[in-house]
N, C-alpha and C positions, 0 to 999 in steps of 0.2 A: 544357611542363607546364601543365595547366589547374587552377586552384584554384577550388573552388566553396564558398560557404557553403551550409549545408544547407537544403533545402526538402523538406517532406513531399510525398508524391504528391498529397495533397489540400490541404494548408495549409502555411504558412510555419513554419520552426522554426530558431531559432539560440540556442545556449547560451553562446556565447563570452563570457568575462569573468565568468561567474557561478560561485558555489560557494565553499566554504570552502577555505582554504589548507591546505597540509600541516602547518601548525603548529596546526591546529584540534584541539580535544579529541577529535575523532573518531579521532585517532591513539592515544589513551590508553584502554585497555580499562576503566579505572576512572573515566573522566570527566575533566574538566579545569576550568580556571577557578579562581576562589577566591570567598570569601564576598562580595567586592565586586562580582563580575560575575554572580552567580546572581540571577535575577529570580524572586521569590516574590510574586506579585501579591495572592494571597488565602490565607487559612488553609486553605480547602478549594477545590481547583481541579477544576472539573467537566470530564470527558471524555465526549463523546457518541460512541457507537459505533453506526453505522447501516450498512445495506447489505443483502446477501442471505445465502445459506446460509453462506458462509465467515465472515461477521460474527457468526454465532450458533452456530458450532461444529459444523456438520454433519459427522458421522463422527468427531468428536473425542472418542472414548470409548476406554477409561475416562478420567475426568478425572485430571489430574496435579497442577495447581496448586491444591490444596484448602486449603492453609493461607495465612494472611496474616502474614508476618513483620514487617510494618511497621504503619502506621496507616491504610492506604488503605481506602476505604469504598464501599458501594453502598446503595441504598434498600431497606429491608426493609418488608414490609407488616404485620408484627405480627399475622398471621392474618386480616387483612381481605380481602374479595373485591374485587379491583380490576378494573373494566371501564368502558367508555364509558357515560355521559360521565364522564371521569376527575375525581375530587375530590381535590385536593391538601391538603385540610384534614382528611382522615380522621385521627382522634386516634391510631390505633395505628401510623401511619407512623413509621419511625425509620431512622437510619443504622446500618448493621451492617458488620462487617469484610468486605472484598472477598475473596471466595473463589469457586472454581469448584465446581459450576456456578453461574452467576449467579442463576438461579432453578431451579425444578424442570424436569426434562427432559420435552419433549413428543415425541410420535410422530405427531401429526396433520399434515396438509398440505392446503391452506395453513393456517398458524397464525400469529397475530399476538400482539403484546404483550398481556398478560404471559406468554402461553404460547408464546413464540417461541424458546426455547433448546433446542438439540439436543445440545450437548456442550461441550467445552472451548473457550472463546472466547480471543482474544488478550489480553483486558483485564487479567487479574490479572498475567500476565507483564509486560505493558507498565507497569503501575503499579509493580511491584516494581523493574523496571529503572530507571525514572525516580528513584524514591526512593533506590536504591543509588547512582546517579551523583551526585545532589545531596549525599548524605551524604559521599561521597568528596571532592567538590569543595569543600563549604562546612561540613561537620560540623553539618548541621542537617536537620530533617525536611522532607518535601515530601509533602503529603497530597493524593491525587487521589480524586475521587468519580465512579464510572463508571456511566453510563446506557447500557444496551444495548437497542436498539429495532429492530434489523434484522428483515427478513421473508424467509425462505427462498424462493428462486425468483422474487422479485418485482423488476420493473424500477424505474427512477427514477419512472415515473408513479405507482407505488404508495407509495413511501417519501417522496415529495416532499410539500410543503405542498399542501393541496387535491388529494388523489389522484384519479386518473381511471382509467377502464376496469378496475375492480376485478374479480378473479375472481368467478365466479358461485356458487362453493361455498366454505364455510369463512369465516373472518374474515380480512380484509386491510385495509390502508390505515390502520393505527393508528400507524405509526412516528413521524410528525412530531408528532401530538398527544400521543403518549406522552412524547416528549422534553420538551415544554412542561410536561406534568404533573409529571414527575420534577424538572425544574429548579425549578418553583414550590414543590414540596414540600420539596426540599433547601434552597432559599433560606429557607423558613420555619424549618426545623429548625436551620439555621446561625445564624439570628438568635437563636433560643431558646437556643442553646449559646454565644452570644457570639462566634461565628466569622464571618469574612467569607467570601464565596463568589462565584465568577465562573467562566465557562466558558473553559478554556484551549485546547480544540481540538475539532474534529469529526473523527472517524476514519471514513473511508468504505472499506469492504471490499466491492467490488461490481464489476459490469461484464459478468458472464457473460450475463445476460438481454438486456442492451443491447449485445451484442458487435458487432452490425452497425448500430447506431444512429448515423447521421452527425451527429445533433444532440446527442451525448452531452456534449461539452464545454459547450455552452450549458446543458444540464440541470444539470450539477454546479455550474456557476457560479451558476445561479439558486438551487439548494438552499442553497449557502453564504450567498448574499445574504439569503435568507429567514431562515436560522438567525441570522445576525448581527443582523438587525432584531428578531426576536421574542425571542431569548434575552437581548439587552441590555435589552429592556423589562422583563424579569423580574429580572435581576441588578443592573441599573443601571450596568453596566460601560461604559467608553468604549473599552477595548482591543478591537481587532478580533480575531475568532476565525478562526484559520487552519484549513485542511482538510488532513489527511494521507491519502494514497491509495497503495495498492500496485497495480501492474498485474496484471490477470488474464491468464493464459497458456494457458487451457484451451479456450475456446469462441470460434468454432466449430471443430470438429475435422475437418471434411471436408477431403480432400486439396486442397492449394493455397489454402485459405481464409486470410483475414487478419482478425485481431481489431481492428476499427476502434476499439472502446472503449479498448483499451490504448494505441493511438496518440493518441487524443484526450485521454486523461488526461495524457500527457506534454505535449501541446500546451497544455493548460490551465495547466500549471505554468509554461510559458514566457510565456504571455499574462498570467498573474496571479502574478508572482514574489513569493514570500514568503507569499502568501495561500493558494495551492494548492501543496502540496509532495508530490512523488512520492518515496516511500521506497525504491522499487526494484521489481523483479519478484518473482514467487513461484515461479518454476520450480526454484529451488535447494533448496526445502524438501521434507520428507517428505510424500508423498501417501498417503492411506489405502489400504491393500491391499484393503480390502473394497469400495472404490469402483472399479468397472471403467472408469468414464468418466474417471478421473484428473482430476477437478475439485476434490475436497475434500482438505484436509490431514488428517493424523492429529493426535492430541493433542500430541505433541512438535513437530509442524510449526506448530501454532497458537501454541505457546509461543515458538518461534523468531520467528515473525512479530510477536508482541507485543513481544519484545525489540528488534527492529529499529524498530518504531514508537516504542518508548521511547527508543532511542538518538537517533533523528532529532528527536523531540520535545524532548529535552534540548538538542540543538544549537540548534534553531530558536527554541523558546519560552523555555527556562530561561536559556540563555546569550545568546540574541538574535543568533546568527550566521546568516548566509545559509547555506543548505544545498541542494545539488543532487545528484542521483544520478550514478552513472557513466553518462554519456550523451555522444553525439557533438556536436562543435562545428563541424567543417568537413571538407572532403575534397579531396584532390589526385588528379588522374588523369594518369598519364604512361605512355604505351605500353600495356602489358598490366597495369599495376599501379595499383590504387586504394589510396590511403592515407587512412584515416579517423582524424581527430584527436579526442580525447576530453577532456572534463572528468573528471578522476580525483580522487575525494575524498581518497584516500590513495595516492599513487604508490608503486611503479610498477605498471603493468598486469601481469597474469599469467594463466595458464590454469588452470582447474579440470579436471584429468585424471581426477577420480573420477567425473564424470558421463559417461554413454555418449555416443558420437558422434551429433550431430544429423543428421537427414535420412537418412544411410546409403543403403540400397538403394532407399528409397522415392523420394528425389529425388537421383539419382546425380550430377547436375551440381553439387550443393552439398555432396556428402559429405565433401569435404576442407576445408570452410569453417568448422568449429567453431561453427556457428550463423549465420555470415554468408551472405548471399544476394546474387546479382547477376543482373539481367536487363536487356535492351535491347529496346524495342519489344514488351514482353510475352513475349519469348523468353528462357528461362533461359540464362545464360552459364556455361560450365564453369569452375569454380574449381579451380586446380591446387594451391594452397597458401595458407596465411595465416601471418603471423608478427608478433610484437610488435616495434615499432620505437621504441626509447627508452623513456621512462617513460609516454608518453601517446598512442601511435598504434599502429594495426594496418595492415599492408600486405596487401592481398588481390591475389593474382596470378591473372590470367585466362589461358585457353588461347590468346587472340589479342589483338591490339591493339584497345583499346576507347576510345582517346583522342578519337575524333571522333564518338562516338555518345552519345545521351542515355541515361544509366544510372539504374536504380533500385537502390540499395544498401539492403539490409535486414539485420536481425539479429533472430533469434528471433520472426519475424513470420508465417511461412508454415507451416501445419500439414502434417504428412506424410500424414495419413490412415491408415486401417487401424487395427488394434488395437495400442495402445502395448505394447511388449515390456518396458519398464523402469519405473522409478518416476516418470518425468517426465510432465508434462502434454503437450499437443499441440505446444508450442513451447518450445525452450530453447536455450542456448548455453553456451560454456565461459569467457567473458571475465569477469574480476573484478579488483578492486583488491587492495591489500595492507593493508587496515585490520586491525589486530590485535584489534579489539573482541571481547570474550568476554561472552556473556550472563550476567546475574546469576542467572537461574533455571536455565538448562540447562547452564551452564558450557561451552558450545560456542562455537567461533570463528565469527564472522559477518562476513566481508568483504562489500563491496558488489559485487553482480553487475550486469552491464550491462543497462540497460532494453531492452525490445523497441522497435525503431524502424524506420522505412522512409523513405527520402529520395531525392530526385532530384539527381544531380550532372551536370556538363557542361551 
């Protein structure tokens, strides 16, 4: 039997030893810890949401999370016209209850802050989830103030500091400057209200435009580094700002294509543990029926995404736990069987049989793989079956002995092509953990689904 630590096809990857234990509060749908373990660094905790269309609620209509049951906030303009050069001293600026839509809905494209909202974003659900979990854990409030600056359809080059290669039509490239504008304005308002304020996290919902960008990891690392430097200069905080990211599973959709950005997001979390946190994939959520491309979520899907962001934020920032998604750690090859071992946030592993079978007739070699993929020398290998082994491993059986060849093992990485027949995006799988977490807004169960990955073994 040959045992291999995982290497991505392009870059190294190993998760062994990381992650929260099964005793983590991730096991508790109502949160965990107690008042002594809950970290509340500021009276108002800023959350920066950036990215592209999924960060600003494209197709997320009609809005659902329109009320604010807690004390979470956003910046209101008080009737002022806000445009570059942004002025954070405008007298009418004020904090207002966080509700959806974040601002008025726009229909233009491309369209940048403040006219960048297309529907229900994940932010109100995220905020409510965090507050609910803190109240359950420590019987106290937790106020987040959300800044949402993403730009639909735009790559990292547009939402980064000092944007480049901007579209020739419309308004673009305001996301970074808008973040600093809002942070400065909110810091001023917090001081006036006798409240402390700092930034707790950057949430990046992105990757479709950069789906084939081999420098995507370097780009998101630079974005986080710039945010840490410039936001700390505004708030005066010494605490580092982590980034929370969900993988995109939709683009490119051509048959046989692989989303490099999704793989590099996972790699960034390994190379920068604790600073960049992958919350999981998005293939398990509800995609908008009106979107034939299966790229965008519907409003309930955005709320589910926000709840997952909130749950992981609570673990990582509020409780200070390490947190890693359901992801592979190593692989064994013996004869015709590949055994992939996983970090499992809440064991045991199980299958989601409510999702349609991946690949099917489009990629018949992998039709029995439940999302798993095997190839050798670029040739797809026939998978005859997959089964869960114990609490934290999956055995993939091939049609022939593959112990002496270099294998590429993937999961939810290769697009089938053609027109999707179900609600899923271009890539998905069935593997999930047993986390009993139930969202505070949707009241729906949200276990952790396996991230998309691709690795070389043998």
